[in-house]
C-alpha positions, 0 to 999 in steps of 0.5 A: 283143289278148286285153282285151275292153271292155264299154263298157256298163258304162262310167259315165265314171269315167275311172280307167282313162285316168289310171291306164294306165301306157302312155297307151293308154287314152282316153276319148270323152265323148258322151252317155255315155262310151266307152273305147278302147284303142290297139293300138300303145301297149297292152303288155297289162300287165293293170292296167285289168283291176283299175282299173275298178270297173264291170269294163269291161275283162276278159281271159278268157284271163289267168290269176288271181293266185295268193293266199297266203291261208288257207282260214280266217279269223275275220272276212272284209270284202268291199271295202276302202273306207274303212269296210271299212278302219277295221272291219278295223283295229279287228277286227285290233287286237282279235286277230281274224283278218281278211281283207280282199278288194278287187276293184280294185288298190288300197285306199280304194275312192271314198276315195283318190286316183290319181296323174296327171301329178303331181297327185292325183286323188281317186277321188270323196270330196274330203277328210277334213274334218280331224283333228276329223271322225269319220273323224279321230277314228276313225283316231286311235282305231284308232292310224293314224299320220296327220300333218295340216295344218289352218287352225290351221297356215297363215296364212290362215283358208282362207275360202270364196268364194261366186260368183253369176251377177251378179258378186257374190263373197262373200269369206266364208260369214260375209259371205255369210250376214250379207248374205243374212239381212239384218244383225244382226237376221238373224244373230240368227235364225240363231243361233236356228236354230243353237240349234235344230239343236244342241237334241237334243229338237227333232225333226222329222217324217221327211217334212219337208223342209230347205226346210220346215225352213228357212222355219220360221226364214226365211220367204220368204227364197229367197236364204238357202234357196238359200245353204243348199241350196248350201253344205249339201245340194248340197255334202255330200249332192248333194241339193236342199233339197227331197229332203233332209230336215229332220233330216239338215240339222240334223246335217249343219249341226252336224257342219260347225260342229264339224268346220270349226273344225279345217278341214283334211286329212292330208298326203298327201290321203286316200290318206295316210289310207287307207294309214295305216289299212291299215297298222294292219290289216297291223301287227296281223296282218291280210291285205289282198288287192287284184285279188280278185274275190269271186264269192259270199258263202256262206249256210247255214241262214241264216247267212254263213259263207264266200265264193267267189272268182272262180276258184272258191276257198272261204274260210270264216269265222265273220263276213263284213262286206260293204263293196261296195254296195247292187247287189252285196250283192243280187249276192253274197247272191242275192235268195233269201237276203234278205226280199222287203221288203229286197230291194225296199228295196235296188232303190229306193234312188236314186243320185246322179248327180255329176260332177267335173272335176279341174283342174291350174293354174298359179297357184292359181284360188282365191287364196292365201286361199281353200280352197274356192268355191260357185258359187250359183244358176248353172245347175249348183251347183258346189262347188270344193275346192282341196287344195293350199291345205293340201298343196302335195305334191298336185300338181307343184312350183309348180302348183295343183289344183281339184277341181270337184263338181256334181250332174248333171241329166236327161237326163244327157248327159255332154258337155253337162254338161261344156260347161255347167260349163266355160262356168261356170268361164269365167265365174268364172275369167276367166284360165281358159284361161291358167291351166288346164293339164289337165283331168280329167273324172269321172262317177259313176253307178249302182253307183260312187257313193253308192248309198243317196243321201240321200233322203226315207226313205233317210237317217239311221236309215232307212238300213240297219242294220249287222246285216243280216237274215242271221246273221253277216253285217254292212254297213258303208259309205255305205249304213248308218245315219248322217248328216252331211258326206258320207263322214263318215257312214261311221264311224257304221256302223262303230262300230255294227259293232265295237260289235256284234261286240267288245262294246267301249264305246269303240265305243259308237255316237254315238246312245247317248252320253248325254255328247254330248247334254248337251254339245250341250243346252248349246251350244244354250243358248249359241247361245240367248243369242247370238241375244238379244244379237244381237237387242238390238244391231241 
């Protein structure tokens, strides 16, 4: 066998085991994760070389693929994540000669799914929140052929369970919130708070935390603070109320109100969405090359002007767009080509350490009327999404899927994390062992997760600007300017990059949209009135 394993690189994402066509790879989960290859089963097909985002597998003797690509493009995009693909689609539709280079064997990065025994296994992102999300709207603007299913297309509202350790289970967020704030009088204060969130003139210091913001309106209500932490800061950003900022909280909750009114998903899941955007790139003359590792972004006289590939080939371009994360930016550009303070800011970013457990079951664990469950005030805060609630085809016939996500805690022992969460799930679902047929654990840390996590000083406008310090080098992705619900942050940077390059008004960044500010002032006024009505009826 010539395939080598560098186990130190493994973070436990598990892509290799669920993608190996011969089930020849297994993952041992102890304090850390260690992949092994069963020699008798391995055919040395090489799929593992391009499925691992951390380059755990290598084969120095294998010939690299022969690429049918030209020597010069208007724009080269490094990384085919959702940000890179959306940017490529916008540029290609405007007549730019675009090349997208992706080291993995699939497009979409952390925003797609891999098939495993008929189940759609998310590569990290839960789902696109629906057609009213930024990703949904930008996909429509770019002409991506996406079919959606939402709560308006099915019989149920898709309410969220909120489960507490004492056995309490709220049937909806409305029920949970009204109970935790104390009825109508408390809900009057909730509407007052939402009015403040919608008010673009209500701003708070960068170092003000979500906890401090909530306490302005609900002083001493620790249960409600824990509720907001569970469904907002943990669910959307893998952060606590003590390291998530007040301004991020405002914007994330507004996003959830706006988008969840048309809550749903693309039929076929995130993979179908990514495929549709990729097709826009190809239909407009763009090129996407997978299994292609970039070795270096070329800089000359302070300007980016091309890339070299792993095999040594050089490809020139007028503009380079980086969609491969912070660490890779330093590696590909070289620290000597970046200002010292900029390099230090990249190195100081605090990555999220998150995990997932994908479950396949005989019956829907959340029941037929609920799409999400939030486990509040447990040892681990769990946020659970049922993709088959909207699209049964994301699991085998008569089977159901549940994606369980949580933030790991120090010392980040993977085996212990899995045991803690498994025990919690058995308490939440008493018939867990009878119903669950497959369990796929996945761990994300370091390079292959949200490298620029939502932290004080690393969120909103304090994240990276799309225009890098190097001329002709732009950035897109989760690390760039933006705010909101998880991966739906990404279009902010895409709009900015497209606007900077194309000068097209339809890509005007949201922050410059005066009509949106007026609309939100109006909604702030409406919620203020609702607050008054609630207060006099209590």
